[in-house]
Every structure is written in structure tokens, then in C-alpha cells.
N, CA, C and O of each residue as an XYZ file, in Angstrom:
368
protein
N       0.850     -1.173      0.000
C       0.000      0.000      0.000
C       0.899      1.241      0.000
O       1.839      1.341      0.789
N       0.599      2.165     -0.881
C       1.423      3.373     -0.913
C       0.992      4.344      0.197
O      -0.034      4.141      0.847
N       1.764      5.368      0.397
C       1.539      6.318      1.482
C       0.204      7.042      1.356
O      -0.483      7.256      2.354
N      -0.166      7.418      0.140
C      -1.410      8.144     -0.075
C      -2.626      7.257      0.243
O      -3.585      7.732      0.851
N      -2.601      6.024     -0.144
C      -3.694      5.095      0.156
C      -3.787      4.848      1.657
O      -4.884      4.793      2.212
N      -2.636      4.698      2.317
C      -2.628      4.515      3.767
C      -3.225      5.732      4.473
O      -4.015      5.582      5.405
N      -2.854      6.919      4.038
C      -3.366      8.140      4.637
C      -4.881      8.258      4.451
O      -5.590      8.639      5.382
N      -5.378      7.933      3.257
C      -6.827      7.951      3.012
C      -7.541      6.987      3.945
O      -8.597      7.309      4.491
N      -6.966      5.807      4.127
C      -7.556      4.800      5.014
C      -7.601      5.304      6.459
O      -8.609      5.133      7.145
N      -6.526      5.915      6.913
C      -6.476      6.439      8.281
C      -7.490      7.563      8.486
O      -8.155      7.613      9.520
N      -7.614      8.457      7.519
C      -8.589      9.546      7.616
C     -10.013      9.019      7.628
O     -10.856      9.539      8.359
N     -10.293      8.008      6.842
C     -11.632      7.406      6.824
C     -11.964      6.785      8.178
O     -13.098      6.890      8.646
N     -10.980      6.137      8.812
C     -11.202      5.562     10.143
C     -11.492      6.647     11.168
O     -12.412      6.512     11.975
N     -10.720      7.710     11.140
C     -10.935      8.812     12.086
C     -12.291      9.483     11.880
O     -12.968      9.831     12.848
N     -12.678      9.659     10.648
C     -13.962     10.307     10.353
C     -15.134      9.448     10.798
O     -16.199      9.989     11.097
N     -14.982      8.152     10.853
C     -16.065      7.257     11.243
C     -16.266      7.182     12.754
O     -17.322      6.750     13.216
N     -15.268      7.596     13.524
C     -15.366      7.537     14.979
C     -16.232      8.673     15.518
O     -16.281      9.751     14.926
N     -16.919      8.432     16.648
C     -17.648      9.524     17.280
C     -16.659     10.589     17.756
O     -15.502     10.288     18.048
N     -17.124     11.819     17.830
C     -16.234     12.882     18.288
C     -16.602     13.319     19.700
O     -17.732     13.129     20.149
N     -15.649     13.896     20.377
C     -15.903     14.422     21.720
C     -16.262     15.893     21.580
O     -15.483     16.688     21.054
N     -17.440     16.240     22.053
C     -17.911     17.624     21.965
C     -17.663     18.331     23.295
O     -17.938     17.777     24.359
N     -17.153     19.530     23.230
C     -16.895     20.297     24.441
C     -18.112     21.065     24.925
O     -18.300     21.251     26.128
N     -18.939     21.509     23.985
C     -20.133     22.305     24.328
C     -21.351     21.701     23.628
O     -21.340     21.477     22.418
N     -22.388     21.445     24.402
C     -23.648     20.997     23.819
C     -24.749     21.089     24.860
O     -24.490     21.289     26.047
N     -25.977     20.941     24.397
C     -27.125     20.987     25.296
C     -28.208     20.058     24.772
O     -28.324     19.837     23.566
N     -28.997     19.519     25.690
C     -30.171     18.729     25.360
C     -31.366     19.313     26.103
O     -31.263     19.692     27.270
N     -32.480     19.378     25.422
C     -33.746     19.726     26.059
C     -34.706     18.593     25.721
O     -35.007     18.360     24.550
N     -35.188     17.888     26.740
C     -36.085     16.752     26.544
C     -37.438     17.091     27.154
O     -37.516     17.573     28.284
N     -38.497     16.837     26.401
C     -39.851     17.153     26.866
C     -40.783     15.975     26.616
O     -40.562     15.157     25.723
N     -41.835     15.914     27.434
C     -42.910     14.943     27.267
C     -44.202     15.602     27.706
O     -44.200     16.711     28.241
N     -45.308     14.907     27.473
C     -46.615     15.442     27.863
C     -46.683     15.649     29.366
O     -45.960     15.008     30.128
N     -47.547     16.538     29.775
C     -47.739     16.795     31.196
C     -46.724     17.757     31.791
O     -46.595     17.842     33.013
N     -46.011     18.475     30.952
C     -45.046     19.446     31.451
C     -43.717     18.855     31.869
O     -42.946     19.504     32.577
N     -43.436     17.641     31.445
C     -42.159     17.011     31.770
C     -41.038     17.704     31.006
O     -41.127     17.892     29.793
N     -39.998     18.078     31.714
C     -38.882     18.798     31.107
C     -37.577     18.359     31.759
O     -37.493     18.223     32.980
N     -36.573     18.143     30.936
C     -35.224     17.836     31.437
C     -34.227     18.551     30.543
O     -34.341     18.505     29.318
N     -33.257     19.209     31.146
C     -32.237     19.907     30.378
C     -30.844     19.518     30.883
O     -30.618     19.317     32.076
N     -29.942     19.424     29.941
C     -28.526     19.179     30.238
C     -27.740     20.139     29.362
O     -27.931     20.178     28.146
N     -26.870     20.902     29.970
C     -26.036     21.834     29.210
C     -24.591     21.656     29.647
O     -24.262     21.842     30.819
N     -23.732     21.298     28.705
C     -22.302     21.137     28.987
C     -21.558     22.275     28.315
O     -21.663     22.468     27.104
N     -20.808     23.025     29.106
C     -20.080     24.168     28.571
C     -18.903     24.480     29.479
O     -19.056     24.565     30.697
N     -17.729     24.651     28.883
C     -16.506     25.010     29.610
C     -16.187     24.036     30.737
O     -15.690     24.442     31.787
N     -16.472     22.741     30.524
C     -16.145     21.723     31.512
C     -17.164     21.545     32.619
O     -16.974     20.692     33.486
N     -18.232     22.316     32.622
C     -19.276     22.211     33.640
C     -20.563     21.702     33.015
O     -20.828     21.923     31.833
N     -21.358     21.017     33.827
C     -22.646     20.517     33.360
C     -23.739     21.132     34.221
O     -23.754     20.969     35.441
N     -24.652     21.842     33.567
C     -25.827     22.391     34.240
C     -26.971     21.417     34.019
O     -27.142     20.891     32.920
N     -27.755     21.178     35.064
C     -28.827     20.191     35.006
C     -30.134     20.816     35.452
O     -30.159     21.785     36.210
N     -31.214     20.240     34.963
C     -32.533     20.648     35.427
C     -33.576     19.640     34.984
O     -33.572     19.201     33.834
N     -34.469     19.273     35.892
C     -35.526     18.324     35.557
C     -36.754     18.626     36.407
O     -36.637     18.984     37.579
N     -37.938     18.477     35.803
C     -39.169     18.638     36.573
C     -40.265     17.772     35.971
O     -40.305     17.536     34.763
N     -41.146     17.309     36.833
C     -42.310     16.498     36.467
C     -41.949     15.214     35.735
O     -42.730     14.743     34.908
N     -40.802     14.643     36.013
C     -40.372     13.408     35.354
C     -40.910     12.189     36.109
O     -41.034     12.202     37.333
N     -41.225     11.143     35.353
C     -41.511      9.857     35.983
C     -40.185      9.305     36.508
O     -39.117      9.837     36.206
N     -40.269      8.232     37.297
C     -39.032      7.653     37.831
C     -38.145      7.123     36.704
O     -36.924      7.274     36.756
N     -38.751      6.501     35.686
C     -37.971      5.970     34.564
C     -37.301      7.100     33.784
O     -36.144      6.976     33.381
N     -38.023      8.199     33.571
C     -37.445      9.344     32.874
C     -36.313      9.955     33.682
O     -35.273     10.315     33.131
N     -36.515     10.073     34.988
C     -35.473     10.666     35.824
C     -34.225      9.787     35.862
O     -33.103     10.294     35.861
N     -34.420      8.473     35.896
C     -33.266      7.566     35.879
C     -32.477      7.717     34.579
O     -31.247      7.767     34.601
N     -33.184      7.791     33.442
C     -32.507      7.981     32.148
C     -31.805      9.332     32.116
O     -30.686      9.441     31.613
N     -32.448     10.348     32.645
C     -31.866     11.693     32.714
C     -30.585     11.681     33.547
O     -29.576     12.262     33.146
N     -30.624     11.025     34.696
C     -29.440     10.957     35.563
C     -28.275     10.255     34.853
O     -27.131     10.700     34.940
N     -28.572      9.163     34.155
C     -27.520      8.450     33.422
C     -26.976      9.308     32.285
O     -25.775      9.293     32.016
N     -27.859     10.060     31.612
C     -27.411     10.973     30.551
C     -26.519     12.072     31.131
O     -25.532     12.465     30.509
N     -26.862     12.561     32.312
C     -26.012     13.560     32.979
C     -24.642     12.976     33.318
O     -23.627     13.662     33.203
N     -24.613     11.726     33.729
C     -23.337     11.062     34.009
C     -22.465     11.014     32.758
O     -21.258     11.247     32.827
N     -23.081     10.709     31.611
C     -22.333     10.715     30.352
C     -21.807     12.117     30.039
O     -20.667     12.270     29.600
N     -22.631     13.133     30.262
C     -22.198     14.509     29.993
C     -21.043     14.907     30.906
O     -20.127     15.611     30.482
N     -21.084     14.461     32.150
C     -19.989     14.749     33.093
C     -18.691     14.081     32.640
O     -17.628     14.701     32.642
N     -18.793     12.813     32.253
C     -17.603     12.077     31.835
C     -17.057     12.607     30.516
O     -15.853     12.818     30.373
N     -17.952     12.822     29.550
C     -17.645     13.409     28.238
C     -16.508     12.695     27.514
O     -15.572     13.321     27.017
N     -16.613     11.376     27.469
C     -15.635     10.593     26.727
C     -16.112     10.326     25.309
O     -17.153     10.826     24.883
N     -15.352      9.548     24.603
C     -15.670      9.189     23.236
C     -16.995      8.420     23.198
O     -17.115      7.372     23.831
N     -17.981      8.924     22.470
C     -19.285      8.287     22.346
C     -20.286      8.639     23.427
O     -21.431      8.193     23.363
N     -19.892      9.429     24.423
C     -20.810      9.770     25.522
C     -21.955     10.681     25.075
O     -23.074     10.544     25.569
N     -21.695     11.598     24.156
C     -22.758     12.464     23.637
C     -23.854     11.604     22.997
O     -25.040     11.792     23.268
N     -23.445     10.671     22.156
C     -24.399      9.806     21.468
C     -25.160      8.926     22.453
O     -26.359      8.707     22.281
N     -24.489      8.422     23.475
C     -25.135      7.578     24.482
C     -26.162      8.373     25.282
O     -27.253      7.876     25.562
N     -25.817      9.608     25.650
C     -26.755     10.460     26.391
C     -27.984     10.767     25.539
O     -29.111     10.729     26.033
N     -27.770     11.065     24.281
C     -28.882     11.352     23.371
C     -29.795     10.131     23.218
O     -31.018     10.268     23.222
N     -29.212      8.959     23.086
C     -30.000      7.732     22.945
C     -30.846      7.469     24.193
O     -32.007      7.076     24.079
N     -30.281      7.680     25.372
C     -31.046      7.498     26.611
C     -32.232      8.456     26.673
O     -33.348      8.057     27.008
N     -31.981      9.710     26.349
C     -33.047     10.710     26.424
C     -34.142     10.449     25.397
O     -35.323     10.589     25.713
N     -33.776     10.077     24.181
C     -34.798      9.829     23.155
C     -35.638      8.600     23.486
O     -36.797      8.523     23.079
N     -35.079      7.644     24.213
C     -35.845      6.469     24.615
C     -36.828      6.780     25.741
O     -37.854      6.111     25.867
N     -36.526      7.785     26.560
C     -37.342      8.060     27.744
C     -38.323      9.220     27.577
O     -39.320      9.285     28.296
N     -38.062     10.129     26.647
C     -38.893     11.323     26.487
C     -39.525     11.354     25.098
O     -39.045     10.704     24.169
N     -40.611     12.120     24.971
C     -41.312     12.202     23.688
C     -40.473     12.912     22.625
O     -40.415     12.464     21.479
N     -39.827     14.011     22.997
C     -39.018     14.771     22.058
C     -37.726     15.214     22.741
O     -37.720     15.566     23.921
N     -36.646     15.191     21.988
C     -35.342     15.652     22.481
C     -34.771     16.612     21.455
O     -34.705     16.302     20.265
N     -34.360     17.781     21.924
C     -33.795     18.803     21.060
C     -32.324     19.018     21.411
O     -32.016     19.657     22.417
N     -31.415     18.490     20.590
C     -29.994     18.722     20.861
C     -29.546     20.054     20.247
O     -30.099     20.511     19.247
N     -28.563     20.642     20.851
C     -27.969     21.854     20.273
C     -26.506     21.926     20.636
O     -25.819     22.871     20.247
């Protein structure tokens, strides 16, 4: 394999991996006024939840743990938890 082909292969592998985001926010809502927010910015995580069922709150807490850790794939894992527990999730 020549150098150019190897470099293309390496770039394709890197592009396929999840990225670590430094700043992001989630707003999750459901019927009945259920609201959960997670905002990660400058290394801090702001949290807020109200009117959540126990299952929603558990998913929210686990999503907050992912936001705190902020490792490779944690953003995607937090989003998946929230979308499974709430009617709508708005990432930003």
C-alpha cells in the first residue's frame, strides 16, 4: 500500500469515529409538562428536571453522568437514553 492510500484509510477511520464535543445541550420534553435539560459548557454541566416519571429521571441521571464524563461516544449515548425516555429531544 502506498503512502497516499494509507493516509486515506487512516482519515476514513478517524472520520467514522464519534467525536468528543466540548459544548452541547439537550432539552427533553414529554406530555404533562415534563422537562429535562442538560447543558455542557466550559467543563461544567448544568442540570434541570421537573415532572419526570421515575424511569425518565433515571434515564436523565444516566445521561447527565455521560455529559460529566464526556468521553468518546458519551454524547451519542446520552442522546440515545433521552430519546428512549422522552417524547421529544432537542440537541444543540
